C-alpha distance (Angstrom), angle and dihedral (degrees) to the residues before:
residue distance angle dihedral
M1 . . .
K2 3.78 . .
E3 3.79 111.8 .
S4 3.81 115.0 -133.3
R5 3.81 123.7 -155.3
N6 3.82 90.2 -147.8
W7 3.76 120.4 78.6
F8 3.83 88.6 -152.7
P9 3.74 117.0 36.9
M10 3.76 113.5 -142.7
P11 3.77 124.2 -167.0
K12 3.78 115.3 -120.5
K13 3.86 93.3 -116.5
D14 3.80 90.8 51.6
A15 3.81 91.0 50.7
I16 3.85 90.4 49.7
F17 3.87 89.0 49.1
F18 3.79 92.6 51.0
I19 3.84 93.2 47.8
A20 3.80 89.4 48.2
I21 3.80 90.6 53.6
V22 3.81 93.4 50.0
L23 3.78 92.1 48.4
Y24 3.84 90.3 49.3
V25 3.74 91.6 50.4
L26 3.81 91.5 48.4
L27 3.86 92.0 48.2
F28 3.82 97.5 48.5
F29 3.84 103.0 32.9
L30 3.80 100.8 49.8
P31 3.85 115.5 116.2
W32 3.79 94.6 -105.8
T33 3.85 89.8 66.2
Y34 3.82 91.6 62.5
E35 3.75 92.6 75.1
I36 3.84 98.3 45.5
K37 3.85 114.4 91.1
L38 3.73 131.5 -170.3
L39 3.75 116.8 -170.4
D40 3.81 87.1 -7.7
I41 3.83 90.7 -60.0
S42 3.77 120.2 112.3
L43 3.76 120.3 -113.7
V44 3.74 90.6 -118.7
A45 3.83 89.4 64.0
W46 3.78 92.2 46.6
G47 3.83 90.4 49.2
G48 3.83 91.5 48.2
S49 3.80 94.1 49.2
L50 3.77 92.6 46.5
L51 3.82 89.6 48.6
F52 3.79 88.4 50.3
F53 3.84 92.0 56.5
L54 3.79 104.0 30.3
T55 3.77 102.1 45.8
P56 3.84 96.8 60.8
I57 3.77 92.7 42.9
T58 3.74 93.6 48.3
G59 3.87 91.7 45.2
I60 3.76 90.7 51.8
L61 3.82 91.5 49.8
V62 3.82 90.4 49.2
A63 3.74 91.1 50.4
L64 3.78 93.0 48.2
S65 3.80 92.3 49.3
E66 3.77 91.3 51.9
R67 3.75 90.3 49.0
Q68 3.83 91.1 53.2
D69 3.82 90.4 47.4
K70 3.84 90.0 54.6
R71 3.82 90.2 52.2
K72 3.82 94.2 57.3
């Protein structure tokens, strides 16, 4: 049996997805975004709403692509 250094193996696509979410949150939720407004709505609200919609959709697409890769 191949010994792994990680106690929890994470596929490469999942790791990239996780890093992308962290970078997105860091970008949109820093204090300088509180002052910026688009259509009289702060950038924090825009970032939160986009995160609310894009994260599940992207996660589902990543899971479906991994499922198709396993079938091949």
